[in-house]
Chimera marker file (.cmm) of the C-alpha trace (Angstrom):
<marker_set name="trace">
<marker id="1" x="14.277" y="-9.073" z="2.167" r="1" g="1" b="0" radius="0.5"/>
<marker id="2" x="12.141" y="-6.069" z="3.037" r="1" g="1" b="0" radius="0.5"/>
<marker id="3" x="9.545" y="-6.146" z="5.782" r="1" g="1" b="0" radius="0.5"/>
<marker id="4" x="6.671" y="-4.111" z="7.189" r="1" g="1" b="0" radius="0.5"/>
<marker id="5" x="5.036" y="-4.196" z="10.586" r="1" g="1" b="0" radius="0.5"/>
<marker id="6" x="1.303" y="-4.942" z="10.400" r="1" g="1" b="0" radius="0.5"/>
<marker id="7" x="-0.981" y="-3.496" z="13.071" r="1" g="1" b="0" radius="0.5"/>
<marker id="8" x="-4.580" y="-3.908" z="14.138" r="1" g="1" b="0" radius="0.5"/>
<marker id="9" x="-5.357" y="-0.610" z="15.824" r="1" g="1" b="0" radius="0.5"/>
<marker id="10" x="-2.150" y="0.110" z="17.699" r="1" g="1" b="0" radius="0.5"/>
<marker id="11" x="-1.253" y="-3.539" z="18.290" r="1" g="1" b="0" radius="0.5"/>
<marker id="12" x="1.387" y="-5.324" z="16.233" r="1" g="1" b="0" radius="0.5"/>
<marker id="13" x="-0.106" y="-8.444" z="14.633" r="1" g="1" b="0" radius="0.5"/>
<marker id="14" x="2.922" y="-9.547" z="12.654" r="1" g="1" b="0" radius="0.5"/>
<marker id="15" x="5.423" y="-8.862" z="9.897" r="1" g="1" b="0" radius="0.5"/>
<marker id="16" x="4.735" y="-8.776" z="6.153" r="1" g="1" b="0" radius="0.5"/>
<marker id="17" x="7.869" y="-9.574" z="4.145" r="1" g="1" b="0" radius="0.5"/>
<marker id="18" x="8.844" y="-9.229" z="0.521" r="1" g="1" b="0" radius="0.5"/>
<marker id="19" x="11.165" y="-12.150" z="-0.150" r="1" g="1" b="0" radius="0.5"/>
<marker id="20" x="14.110" y="-12.195" z="-2.551" r="1" g="1" b="0" radius="0.5"/>
<marker id="21" x="11.973" y="-14.038" z="-5.127" r="1" g="1" b="0" radius="0.5"/>
<marker id="22" x="9.395" y="-11.171" z="-4.868" r="1" g="1" b="0" radius="0.5"/>
<marker id="23" x="6.860" y="-13.379" z="-3.076" r="1" g="1" b="0" radius="0.5"/>
<marker id="24" x="5.132" y="-12.238" z="0.119" r="1" g="1" b="0" radius="0.5"/>
<marker id="25" x="5.190" y="-13.965" z="3.479" r="1" g="1" b="0" radius="0.5"/>
<marker id="26" x="3.463" y="-13.131" z="6.741" r="1" g="1" b="0" radius="0.5"/>
<marker id="27" x="4.619" y="-14.038" z="10.247" r="1" g="1" b="0" radius="0.5"/>
<marker id="28" x="2.265" y="-13.522" z="13.174" r="1" g="1" b="0" radius="0.5"/>
<marker id="29" x="3.750" y="-11.768" z="16.194" r="1" g="1" b="0" radius="0.5"/>
<marker id="30" x="4.218" y="-14.074" z="19.193" r="1" g="1" b="0" radius="0.5"/>
<marker id="31" x="2.481" y="-11.641" z="21.576" r="1" g="1" b="0" radius="0.5"/>
<marker id="32" x="-0.489" y="-11.313" z="19.203" r="1" g="1" b="0" radius="0.5"/>
<marker id="33" x="-0.890" y="-15.090" z="19.046" r="1" g="1" b="0" radius="0.5"/>
<marker id="34" x="-0.709" y="-15.399" z="22.847" r="1" g="1" b="0" radius="0.5"/>
<marker id="35" x="-3.101" y="-12.520" z="23.525" r="1" g="1" b="0" radius="0.5"/>
<marker id="36" x="-6.743" y="-13.137" z="24.383" r="1" g="1" b="0" radius="0.5"/>
<marker id="37" x="-7.586" y="-10.478" z="21.807" r="1" g="1" b="0" radius="0.5"/>
<marker id="38" x="-5.462" y="-12.045" z="19.051" r="1" g="1" b="0" radius="0.5"/>
<marker id="39" x="-7.208" y="-13.589" z="16.064" r="1" g="1" b="0" radius="0.5"/>
<marker id="40" x="-6.275" y="-14.772" z="12.593" r="1" g="1" b="0" radius="0.5"/>
<marker id="41" x="-6.511" y="-11.944" z="10.088" r="1" g="1" b="0" radius="0.5"/>
<marker id="42" x="-8.126" y="-14.110" z="7.443" r="1" g="1" b="0" radius="0.5"/>
<marker id="43" x="-9.195" y="-17.679" z="6.822" r="1" g="1" b="0" radius="0.5"/>
<marker id="44" x="-6.330" y="-17.738" z="4.324" r="1" g="1" b="0" radius="0.5"/>
<marker id="45" x="-3.860" y="-16.602" z="7.032" r="1" g="1" b="0" radius="0.5"/>
<marker id="46" x="-4.249" y="-19.113" z="9.868" r="1" g="1" b="0" radius="0.5"/>
<marker id="47" x="-2.493" y="-18.293" z="13.145" r="1" g="1" b="0" radius="0.5"/>
<marker id="48" x="0.669" y="-20.352" z="13.238" r="1" g="1" b="0" radius="0.5"/>
<marker id="49" x="4.232" y="-19.933" z="14.435" r="1" g="1" b="0" radius="0.5"/>
<marker id="50" x="5.907" y="-20.463" z="11.054" r="1" g="1" b="0" radius="0.5"/>
<marker id="51" x="5.693" y="-17.841" z="8.280" r="1" g="1" b="0" radius="0.5"/>
<marker id="52" x="2.783" y="-18.139" z="5.871" r="1" g="1" b="0" radius="0.5"/>
<marker id="53" x="3.739" y="-18.066" z="2.201" r="1" g="1" b="0" radius="0.5"/>
<marker id="54" x="1.868" y="-18.288" z="-1.065" r="1" g="1" b="0" radius="0.5"/>
<marker id="55" x="-0.081" y="-16.105" z="-3.456" r="1" g="1" b="0" radius="0.5"/>
<marker id="56" x="-2.940" y="-15.811" z="-0.940" r="1" g="1" b="0" radius="0.5"/>
<marker id="57" x="-0.688" y="-13.667" z="1.306" r="1" g="1" b="0" radius="0.5"/>
<marker id="58" x="-0.160" y="-11.114" z="-1.478" r="1" g="1" b="0" radius="0.5"/>
<marker id="59" x="-3.846" y="-11.252" z="-2.385" r="1" g="1" b="0" radius="0.5"/>
<marker id="60" x="-5.000" y="-10.521" z="1.175" r="1" g="1" b="0" radius="0.5"/>
<marker id="61" x="-2.767" y="-7.492" z="1.656" r="1" g="1" b="0" radius="0.5"/>
<marker id="62" x="-3.257" y="-6.182" z="-1.905" r="1" g="1" b="0" radius="0.5"/>
<marker id="63" x="-7.018" y="-6.261" z="-1.306" r="1" g="1" b="0" radius="0.5"/>
<marker id="64" x="-6.564" y="-3.631" z="1.434" r="1" g="1" b="0" radius="0.5"/>
<marker id="65" x="-5.188" y="-1.120" z="-1.096" r="1" g="1" b="0" radius="0.5"/>
<marker id="66" x="-7.289" y="1.249" z="-3.211" r="1" g="1" b="0" radius="0.5"/>
<marker id="67" x="-8.522" y="-0.099" z="-6.513" r="1" g="1" b="0" radius="0.5"/>
<marker id="68" x="-8.678" y="0.980" z="-10.134" r="1" g="1" b="0" radius="0.5"/>
<marker id="69" x="-8.341" y="4.680" z="-10.936" r="1" g="1" b="0" radius="0.5"/>
<marker id="70" x="-7.542" y="5.709" z="-7.350" r="1" g="1" b="0" radius="0.5"/>
<marker id="71" x="-4.754" y="3.163" z="-7.123" r="1" g="1" b="0" radius="0.5"/>
<marker id="72" x="-3.361" y="4.230" z="-10.516" r="1" g="1" b="0" radius="0.5"/>
<marker id="73" x="-3.441" y="7.903" z="-9.548" r="1" g="1" b="0" radius="0.5"/>
<marker id="74" x="-1.721" y="7.329" z="-6.189" r="1" g="1" b="0" radius="0.5"/>
<marker id="75" x="0.949" y="5.130" z="-7.752" r="1" g="1" b="0" radius="0.5"/>
<marker id="76" x="1.574" y="7.531" z="-10.631" r="1" g="1" b="0" radius="0.5"/>
<marker id="77" x="1.861" y="10.548" z="-8.320" r="1" g="1" b="0" radius="0.5"/>
<marker id="78" x="4.506" y="8.695" z="-6.304" r="1" g="1" b="0" radius="0.5"/>
<marker id="79" x="6.377" y="7.325" z="-9.292" r="1" g="1" b="0" radius="0.5"/>
<marker id="80" x="5.461" y="3.724" z="-8.456" r="1" g="1" b="0" radius="0.5"/>
<marker id="81" x="3.954" y="0.954" z="-10.503" r="1" g="1" b="0" radius="0.5"/>
<marker id="82" x="0.324" y="0.304" z="-9.599" r="1" g="1" b="0" radius="0.5"/>
<marker id="83" x="1.329" y="-3.378" z="-9.465" r="1" g="1" b="0" radius="0.5"/>
<marker id="84" x="3.863" y="-2.761" z="-6.685" r="1" g="1" b="0" radius="0.5"/>
<marker id="85" x="1.675" y="-3.897" z="-3.786" r="1" g="1" b="0" radius="0.5"/>
<marker id="86" x="4.542" y="-3.930" z="-1.309" r="1" g="1" b="0" radius="0.5"/>
<marker id="87" x="5.675" y="-0.326" z="-1.857" r="1" g="1" b="0" radius="0.5"/>
<marker id="88" x="2.082" y="0.936" z="-1.904" r="1" g="1" b="0" radius="0.5"/>
<marker id="89" x="1.480" y="-0.894" z="1.380" r="1" g="1" b="0" radius="0.5"/>
<marker id="90" x="4.288" y="1.168" z="2.972" r="1" g="1" b="0" radius="0.5"/>
<marker id="91" x="2.532" y="4.477" z="2.424" r="1" g="1" b="0" radius="0.5"/>
<marker id="92" x="1.349" y="6.021" z="5.714" r="1" g="1" b="0" radius="0.5"/>
<marker id="93" x="-2.043" y="7.174" z="4.409" r="1" g="1" b="0" radius="0.5"/>
<marker id="94" x="-2.837" y="3.775" z="2.960" r="1" g="1" b="0" radius="0.5"/>
<marker id="95" x="-1.638" y="2.034" z="6.111" r="1" g="1" b="0" radius="0.5"/>
<marker id="96" x="-4.160" y="3.964" z="8.213" r="1" g="1" b="0" radius="0.5"/>
<marker id="97" x="-6.949" y="1.817" z="6.775" r="1" g="1" b="0" radius="0.5"/>
<marker id="98" x="-5.417" y="-1.307" z="8.265" r="1" g="1" b="0" radius="0.5"/>
<marker id="99" x="-4.202" y="0.355" z="11.465" r="1" g="1" b="0" radius="0.5"/>
<marker id="100" x="-7.787" y="1.357" z="12.298" r="1" g="1" b="0" radius="0.5"/>
<marker id="101" x="-8.908" y="-2.199" z="11.810" r="1" g="1" b="0" radius="0.5"/>
<marker id="102" x="-10.427" y="-4.060" z="8.933" r="1" g="1" b="0" radius="0.5"/>
<link id1="1" id2="2" r="1" g="1" b="0" radius="0.2"/>
<link id1="2" id2="3" r="1" g="1" b="0" radius="0.2"/>
<link id1="3" id2="4" r="1" g="1" b="0" radius="0.2"/>
<link id1="4" id2="5" r="1" g="1" b="0" radius="0.2"/>
<link id1="5" id2="6" r="1" g="1" b="0" radius="0.2"/>
<link id1="6" id2="7" r="1" g="1" b="0" radius="0.2"/>
<link id1="7" id2="8" r="1" g="1" b="0" radius="0.2"/>
<link id1="8" id2="9" r="1" g="1" b="0" radius="0.2"/>
<link id1="9" id2="10" r="1" g="1" b="0" radius="0.2"/>
<link id1="10" id2="11" r="1" g="1" b="0" radius="0.2"/>
<link id1="11" id2="12" r="1" g="1" b="0" radius="0.2"/>
<link id1="12" id2="13" r="1" g="1" b="0" radius="0.2"/>
<link id1="13" id2="14" r="1" g="1" b="0" radius="0.2"/>
<link id1="14" id2="15" r="1" g="1" b="0" radius="0.2"/>
<link id1="15" id2="16" r="1" g="1" b="0" radius="0.2"/>
<link id1="16" id2="17" r="1" g="1" b="0" radius="0.2"/>
<link id1="17" id2="18" r="1" g="1" b="0" radius="0.2"/>
<link id1="18" id2="19" r="1" g="1" b="0" radius="0.2"/>
<link id1="19" id2="20" r="1" g="1" b="0" radius="0.2"/>
<link id1="20" id2="21" r="1" g="1" b="0" radius="0.2"/>
<link id1="21" id2="22" r="1" g="1" b="0" radius="0.2"/>
<link id1="22" id2="23" r="1" g="1" b="0" radius="0.2"/>
<link id1="23" id2="24" r="1" g="1" b="0" radius="0.2"/>
<link id1="24" id2="25" r="1" g="1" b="0" radius="0.2"/>
<link id1="25" id2="26" r="1" g="1" b="0" radius="0.2"/>
<link id1="26" id2="27" r="1" g="1" b="0" radius="0.2"/>
<link id1="27" id2="28" r="1" g="1" b="0" radius="0.2"/>
<link id1="28" id2="29" r="1" g="1" b="0" radius="0.2"/>
<link id1="29" id2="30" r="1" g="1" b="0" radius="0.2"/>
<link id1="30" id2="31" r="1" g="1" b="0" radius="0.2"/>
<link id1="31" id2="32" r="1" g="1" b="0" radius="0.2"/>
<link id1="32" id2="33" r="1" g="1" b="0" radius="0.2"/>
<link id1="33" id2="34" r="1" g="1" b="0" radius="0.2"/>
<link id1="34" id2="35" r="1" g="1" b="0" radius="0.2"/>
<link id1="35" id2="36" r="1" g="1" b="0" radius="0.2"/>
<link id1="36" id2="37" r="1" g="1" b="0" radius="0.2"/>
<link id1="37" id2="38" r="1" g="1" b="0" radius="0.2"/>
<link id1="38" id2="39" r="1" g="1" b="0" radius="0.2"/>
<link id1="39" id2="40" r="1" g="1" b="0" radius="0.2"/>
<link id1="40" id2="41" r="1" g="1" b="0" radius="0.2"/>
<link id1="41" id2="42" r="1" g="1" b="0" radius="0.2"/>
<link id1="42" id2="43" r="1" g="1" b="0" radius="0.2"/>
<link id1="43" id2="44" r="1" g="1" b="0" radius="0.2"/>
<link id1="44" id2="45" r="1" g="1" b="0" radius="0.2"/>
<link id1="45" id2="46" r="1" g="1" b="0" radius="0.2"/>
<link id1="46" id2="47" r="1" g="1" b="0" radius="0.2"/>
<link id1="47" id2="48" r="1" g="1" b="0" radius="0.2"/>
<link id1="48" id2="49" r="1" g="1" b="0" radius="0.2"/>
<link id1="49" id2="50" r="1" g="1" b="0" radius="0.2"/>
<link id1="50" id2="51" r="1" g="1" b="0" radius="0.2"/>
<link id1="51" id2="52" r="1" g="1" b="0" radius="0.2"/>
<link id1="52" id2="53" r="1" g="1" b="0" radius="0.2"/>
<link id1="53" id2="54" r="1" g="1" b="0" radius="0.2"/>
<link id1="54" id2="55" r="1" g="1" b="0" radius="0.2"/>
<link id1="55" id2="56" r="1" g="1" b="0" radius="0.2"/>
<link id1="56" id2="57" r="1" g="1" b="0" radius="0.2"/>
<link id1="57" id2="58" r="1" g="1" b="0" radius="0.2"/>
<link id1="58" id2="59" r="1" g="1" b="0" radius="0.2"/>
<link id1="59" id2="60" r="1" g="1" b="0" radius="0.2"/>
<link id1="60" id2="61" r="1" g="1" b="0" radius="0.2"/>
<link id1="61" id2="62" r="1" g="1" b="0" radius="0.2"/>
<link id1="62" id2="63" r="1" g="1" b="0" radius="0.2"/>
<link id1="63" id2="64" r="1" g="1" b="0" radius="0.2"/>
<link id1="64" id2="65" r="1" g="1" b="0" radius="0.2"/>
<link id1="65" id2="66" r="1" g="1" b="0" radius="0.2"/>
<link id1="66" id2="67" r="1" g="1" b="0" radius="0.2"/>
<link id1="67" id2="68" r="1" g="1" b="0" radius="0.2"/>
<link id1="68" id2="69" r="1" g="1" b="0" radius="0.2"/>
<link id1="69" id2="70" r="1" g="1" b="0" radius="0.2"/>
<link id1="70" id2="71" r="1" g="1" b="0" radius="0.2"/>
<link id1="71" id2="72" r="1" g="1" b="0" radius="0.2"/>
<link id1="72" id2="73" r="1" g="1" b="0" radius="0.2"/>
<link id1="73" id2="74" r="1" g="1" b="0" radius="0.2"/>
<link id1="74" id2="75" r="1" g="1" b="0" radius="0.2"/>
<link id1="75" id2="76" r="1" g="1" b="0" radius="0.2"/>
<link id1="76" id2="77" r="1" g="1" b="0" radius="0.2"/>
<link id1="77" id2="78" r="1" g="1" b="0" radius="0.2"/>
<link id1="78" id2="79" r="1" g="1" b="0" radius="0.2"/>
<link id1="79" id2="80" r="1" g="1" b="0" radius="0.2"/>
<link id1="80" id2="81" r="1" g="1" b="0" radius="0.2"/>
<link id1="81" id2="82" r="1" g="1" b="0" radius="0.2"/>
<link id1="82" id2="83" r="1" g="1" b="0" radius="0.2"/>
<link id1="83" id2="84" r="1" g="1" b="0" radius="0.2"/>
<link id1="84" id2="85" r="1" g="1" b="0" radius="0.2"/>
<link id1="85" id2="86" r="1" g="1" b="0" radius="0.2"/>
<link id1="86" id2="87" r="1" g="1" b="0" radius="0.2"/>
<link id1="87" id2="88" r="1" g="1" b="0" radius="0.2"/>
<link id1="88" id2="89" r="1" g="1" b="0" radius="0.2"/>
<link id1="89" id2="90" r="1" g="1" b="0" radius="0.2"/>
<link id1="90" id2="91" r="1" g="1" b="0" radius="0.2"/>
<link id1="91" id2="92" r="1" g="1" b="0" radius="0.2"/>
<link id1="92" id2="93" r="1" g="1" b="0" radius="0.2"/>
<link id1="93" id2="94" r="1" g="1" b="0" radius="0.2"/>
<link id1="94" id2="95" r="1" g="1" b="0" radius="0.2"/>
<link id1="95" id2="96" r="1" g="1" b="0" radius="0.2"/>
<link id1="96" id2="97" r="1" g="1" b="0" radius="0.2"/>
<link id1="97" id2="98" r="1" g="1" b="0" radius="0.2"/>
<link id1="98" id2="99" r="1" g="1" b="0" radius="0.2"/>
<link id1="99" id2="100" r="1" g="1" b="0" radius="0.2"/>
<link id1="100" id2="101" r="1" g="1" b="0" radius="0.2"/>
<link id1="101" id2="102" r="1" g="1" b="0" radius="0.2"/>
</marker_set>
């Protein structure tokens, strides 16, 4: 299983994981959930202690990536498939969009 830290600004909100069956899961960070400033990232990602699984997890995080021609160009220049949401999500420049806040 591969995983990525997910931040809002400079604060860790949780961990995005690519499971062995290639599905995505998201686990909120305990400190984020206990913080007064913590909030659920999406209606489809309710704050809960157990990992969230399902196609809606992939859809939420894939939606933060560039679309169409830009996505194809970035993926091609890096030798990745434009359908590889997880690897594209790891790229520092693309992660800045989420780090700054939705």
